[in-house]
C-alpha positions, 0 to 999 in steps of 0.5 A: 026545506031545500037548498036554493042559493049559491054565490061565485066569487074569483079567488085565484088564478085557477079556482072559483070559490062557490058559497054553499047553500045557507038559505033554505026555503019551504017550496020551491018558487019560480024565484028560487028556481030562477037563482039556482039555474042561474048559479049552475049555469054560471059554473058551468065554463068552470072543471068541478077540480076548480070550485071550492065551496065555502060557508059564511065566515070561511076565508078561501084566499087570505083577506077574503071572508064572507058574512051571511046578510040573508033577507034580500035572496036566500043564501045572500052573502057579503064580502069582507076584504081585509089588506094592508091593515084595511078592511072593505065591507062589500054588501052587495043588495043588503041596502037598497039605498040610502034614502031608504035602507039607511034612513028607514032601516026598517023599511021593507022592500018588494024585492026583498025575499024575506023581508023580516030577515032582511031588516034584522039584517040590516039593523045588525050589519049597519050597527056593525059597521058604524060601530067599527068605522069600516069602509063599505061598498054599498052598490045602490050608492052614488058611483063609486059606493065607496064610503062610511056608515054612521050612527045618527039617531037610535035607529037611523044611519047615514052615509059618507062617501070616502074623501078619495071618491074623486080619485077613484072615478078618475082612476076609473076613467083612466082604466075605461080609456086604457081599455078602449085604446087595446 
């Protein structure tokens, strides 16, 4: 078995947190070789003294933790941000769109490296998000992708965008305008 994939997230002014390899695959494939090469390339600009390796459930800085959400790719993690009593679950590529993965979480996508694990992870995390009412950021939902997962059947889920989605979109437009002026 070989460690294959890591992911990076910014943590503080001077530190980069890199997730330790957690997924194991039996053989090297072009996909895993590419992922590992890209990971190494993404960290190359940083001195090793500024890199902190973390694992699932680690908290590299207060308010930020990681959850293994394996299946899409080896070592896929989601990020959990806690601040001022709120929690945001940043899913990454664990859910690939409402029409498919929320209504039919049992459907596997061609791009998922371990389809059985992706399906099991999806059910587990969607159940958790629905049960706790935790706000989620789903990359493959309509911008800005913020909302809540609710259970709509024994094995199906629904997506409800947050009520403040319009305000978020307007704020982002303001940031874009300000950035253009600089």
